[in-house]
VEXRO-66422 format. One record per residue (C-alpha): residue in one letter; y, x, z. Coordinates in steps of 0.001 Angstrom, whole numbers, plus 500000, padded with zeros to 6 digits. Layout:
<rs>
  res   north    east      up
    A       Y       X       Z
...
</rs>
This chain:
<rs>
  res   north    east      up
    M  479630  499603  522285
    T  482324  501755  520724
    A  481701  505123  519101
    M  485366  506016  518906
    R  486386  509272  520559
    T  488878  509319  523347
    D  488379  512995  524192
    G  491294  515195  523222
    A  493491  512262  522251
    A  496601  514124  523418
    Q  495834  516812  520819
    A  494504  514408  518191
    T  494260  516054  514792
    V  494715  512817  512834
    S  496637  509709  513848
    I  495443  506735  511772
    V  498020  503940  511484
    T  497004  500453  510344
    V  499205  497355  510080
    T  497552  493959  510531
    W  498666  490374  510037
    N  496118  487610  510659
    H  493144  489872  509883
    R  490871  488592  512645
    R  488143  487408  510253
    E  488107  490567  508121
    I  488649  493328  510674
    D  485056  494094  511744
    P  484068  496228  508707
    Y  487232  498302  509184
    L  486410  498906  512862
    D  482760  499660  512099
    A  483785  502264  509520
    L  486195  503865  511986
    Q  483456  504110  514594
    R  481191  505945  512159
    T  484014  508221  511052
    C  484971  509129  514618
    T  481365  510138  515264
    E  480866  512086  512023
    S  484270  513656  511361
    A  485068  517242  512285
    H  488390  516056  513704
    N  489598  514124  516703
    L  491099  510799  515668
    E  493736  508605  517237
    I  493607  504988  516025
    I  496833  502982  516145
    V  496932  499353  515024
    V  500328  497673  514737
    D  499901  493904  514631
    N  502769  492082  512937
    A  502868  488918  515082
    S  499503  487521  514010
    S  498804  483916  514953
    D  495003  484204  514815
    G  494402  486523  517769
    T  493912  489718  515737
    A  495495  491990  518341
    A  493540  490552  521288
    Y  490284  490718  519341
    I  490699  494398  518429
    R  491753  495310  521956
    G  488775  493479  523430
    R  486259  494897  520983
    D  487464  498509  521069
    P  489613  499574  524036
    A  489946  503065  522487
    V  492164  501606  519758
    D  495873  501733  520600
    V  497025  498208  519706
    V  500775  497647  519418
    E  501863  494002  519260
    N  505025  493660  517204
    P  506768  490464  518415
    V  507981  489697  514877
    N  506527  490206  511421
    S  508813  493002  510304
    G  506828  493793  507171
    F  504464  496567  506153
    A  507004  499394  506025
    E  508520  498874  509471
    G  505119  498080  510992
    T  503883  501391  509590
    N  506907  503216  510989
    I  506211  501867  514469
    G  502736  503385  514276
    L  503919  506666  512740
    R  506451  507181  515514
    R  503724  506524  518079
    G  501204  508916  516515
    R  500624  512292  518155
    G  498401  513928  515547
    D  499042  516983  513388
    H  498403  514684  510421
    L  499430  511039  510035
    M  497321  508657  507965
    L  498179  505234  506570
    L  495058  503074  506273
    N  494839  499424  505272
    P  492717  497060  507386
    D  490551  496317  504342
    A  489809  500024  503719
    L  486564  501552  504958
    L  487188  505117  506028
    N  484421  507724  505856
    A  484235  511235  507298
    K  483708  513006  503954
    A  486913  511597  502465
    L  488935  512133  505631
    D  487747  515693  506234
    G  488200  516542  502553
    M  491809  515343  502503
    I  492664  517222  505705
    A  491033  520393  504340
    F  493053  520105  501122
    L  496313  519744  503045
    R  495523  522789  505147
    E  494694  524831  502048
    H  497834  523725  500161
    P  500868  523937  502463
    K  503272  522733  499756
    V  501511  519366  499471
    G  503338  516658  501414
    A  501065  513666  500814
    V  497481  513229  499710
    G  495191  510313  498919
    C  491637  509786  497706
    A  490071  507472  495116
    L  489839  503868  496299
    M  486800  501920  495128
    H  486130  498214  494818
    E  483147  496897  496752
    D  481139  496886  493502
    G  481728  500631  493111
    K  484390  500401  490404
    V  487449  502573  490833
    Q  490866  501129  491621
    I  494108  502498  490283
    S  495792  503973  493353
    A  497869  506917  492073
    Y  500953  506291  489952
    P  503736  508124  488121
    P  507291  507817  489474
    M  508557  504261  489065
    D  510806  503666  486058
    A  510936  501339  483031
    K  507794  502839  481468
    S  505912  502746  484743
    Y  506924  499098  485187
    L  505387  498177  481831
    L  502143  499910  482726
    N  501845  498779  486336
    Q  503866  495618  487057
    S  504438  493763  483789
    L  502551  490872  482233
    I  500416  493276  480180
    Y  499359  495233  483281
    P  495972  493463  483744
    M  494933  494383  480210
    I  496088  497995  480642
    E  494275  498218  483962
    K  491010  497103  482336
    V  491375  499802  479683
    R  492099  502433  482337
    K  489097  501423  484399
    Y  486850  501407  481319
    L  487963  504940  480475
    L  487428  506056  484062
    R  483864  504682  484033
    A  483150  506213  480633
    M  484544  509644  481492
    G  483395  509743  485093
    P  485499  510784  488075
    A  487804  513742  487637
    K  486852  516914  489483
    K  490312  518320  490095
    A  493319  517355  492178
    Q  496051  515534  490272
    G  499771  515481  490967
    C  501417  512040  490874
    G  504620  510196  491707
    Y  503231  508201  494596
    L  500039  506906  496162
    M  499069  503378  497090
    G  499952  502849  500730
    A  496391  501722  501483
    C  495388  505360  502064
    V  497844  508233  502412
    I  497845  511273  504692
    V  500964  513343  505401
    P  501326  516403  507634
    R  503483  515796  510698
    R  506099  518282  509454
    V  506637  516106  506353
    F  507150  512991  508463
    E  509585  514872  510694
    E  511564  516075  507670
    V  511462  513021  505396
    G  510981  510204  507886
    G  508762  507173  507510
    M  508831  504352  505008
    E  512127  502658  504191
    P  512157  499565  506474
    S  514352  497482  504144
    Y  511225  496862  502016
    F  509258  494002  503516
    M  506263  494680  501304
    Y  505593  496478  497995
    C  507317  499542  496513
    E  507783  501141  499924
    D  505019  503567  498920
    A  506837  504379  495657
    D  510064  504942  497575
    W  508312  507164  500138
    G  506703  509207  497365
    A  510090  509662  495678
    R  511659  510880  498927
    I  508766  513241  499678
    R  509051  514782  496210
    A  512844  514959  496437
    A  512411  517042  499605
    G  510386  519589  497612
    W  506850  518505  498544
    K  504031  517615  496140
    V  502158  514303  496125
    V  498495  514753  495176
    Y  495576  512461  494333
    L  492002  513649  494965
    P  489715  511616  492666
    Y  486539  513384  493783
    L  486831  511922  497298
    T  486183  508187  497575
    M  486636  505311  499984
    T  485912  501581  499660
    H  488997  499353  499649
    G  488259  495632  499630
    Q  491763  494481  498604
    K  491431  491422  500835
    G  494796  491932  502439
    S  497349  489431  503677
    S  499054  489238  500272
    R  496340  486883  499024
    R  497183  484310  501690
    A  500652  483611  500278
    P  500531  484346  496529
    E  503980  482991  495563
    F  505726  484757  498414
    T  504038  488056  497571
    F  504735  487615  493844
    R  508458  487226  494531
    R  508467  490036  497067
    L  506845  492455  494618
    Y  509565  492046  492015
    R  512386  491813  494534
    S  511137  495175  495787
    V  511214  496581  492245
    V  514923  495735  492059
    H  515493  497209  495518
    Y  513695  500396  494442
    A  515860  500633  491311
    N  519015  500282  493406
    R  517909  502972  495866
    N  516293  505536  493588
    L  517571  505199  490019
    K  521042  505707  488613
    G  522901  504785  485448
    A  520811  504189  482332
    A  517483  504632  484155
    R  518331  501794  486544
    R  519619  499557  483743
    R  516485  500141  481661
    L  514161  499178  484497
    L  516080  495982  485263
    A  516273  495105  481561
    V  512520  495539  481115
    M  511915  493339  484159
    R  514197  490608  482764
    V  512378  490621  479417
    D  509014  490565  481172
    M  510013  487545  483278
    R  511450  485647  480317
    V  508209  486143  478395
    R  506294  484731  481352
    L  508175  481415  481456
    P  506631  479742  478361
    I  503226  481250  479157
    Y  503139  479682  482619
    A  504378  476385  481159
    L  501526  476424  478622
    L  498968  477312  481281
    G  500155  474349  483330
    L  499513  472033  480389
    I  496090  473523  479681
    S  495008  473368  483335
    P  496265  470089  484876
    S  494532  470912  488170
    K  496719  474022  488470
    R  499921  472439  487189
    Q  501679  472609  490549
    R  500707  476249  490977
    Y  502186  477191  487607
    A  505295  475099  488277
    E  505860  477127  491449
    R  505341  480322  489511
    R  507925  479290  486899
    E  510438  478627  489651
    S  509732  482065  491123
    V  510221  483660  487691
    R  513565  481905  487198
    K  514780  483284  490510
    L  513548  486753  489622
    I  515395  486677  486292
    R  518618  486016  488200
    I  517809  488778  490701
    A  517152  491283  487904
    S  520334  490163  486123
    T  522555  490582  489178
    G  520728  493561  490672
    D  520763  491747  494032
    P  517243  491442  495521
    D  518605  489304  498389
    L  520215  486690  496163
    F  517804  484032  497499
    D  516354  483443  500927
    D  512595  483857  501088
    P  511182  482490  504384
    L  508162  484343  505709
    P  504823  482566  505351
    R  503116  481431  508549
</rs>
């Protein structure tokens, strides 16, 4: 039933690490794509799935469907970063790959990224273009995070900017050359083992969001390059666990921004980022209030969002991302 290779696992070229949380209903396309890739790729693959205490039987389902997959059951939901680290430490490959459970790997993209790393020994992390299911490109490579980057990628105006970017990408067509960047979306990143051994894994104090930005900053600080390959593509459904708890993930995103600022920025750069976040959140308050009046059926949703924004304003003002407790969703 499975097409996954088990031959040569001890000398696996690529260890693929995926973190799951209640993905039982969405995991089949991911597994199907891995089966095809294992058959078609020039490399031996080791598949490691770290399940973050799912309550829907995700771990048992994967283990039963594909015994070749190394399933690690984390007894607690320790977040994406620490779940990833568990898998990275377990991996035995020459290259270590982060892959989301809603990403559909293919041999061309995988082999192309590995070939690029082998040809460019100063590159410490590489990723390919991630595509929506309708074939439209996602934004998955970013500049280093700072106040300007926040405006373009996390602020209230981000959706409009993203539409403009995607329109330009469609109009101009995919780029043909590798592009340096600050960091890559954690949905698809490959690092050589020597980079992991030097830099370490993701910072576990991030529960979710910005851990990829932090990792990219540390990789670059160690003298390695982070590179995006737009001419290699992979489908990424973006149906991850974040959609199941929108308020929790909204708060966690911006708490992580503050945590990133504290860890990676100093002086005026840190103050600018926190100031921009405060302004952004204050602008959101009347907008969400108005939306609640316009859409009575969504009034409760927007009331919850306003409460989240008020908390985030205080977090950005104090610089303390742990100012409020934030119980994990079930």
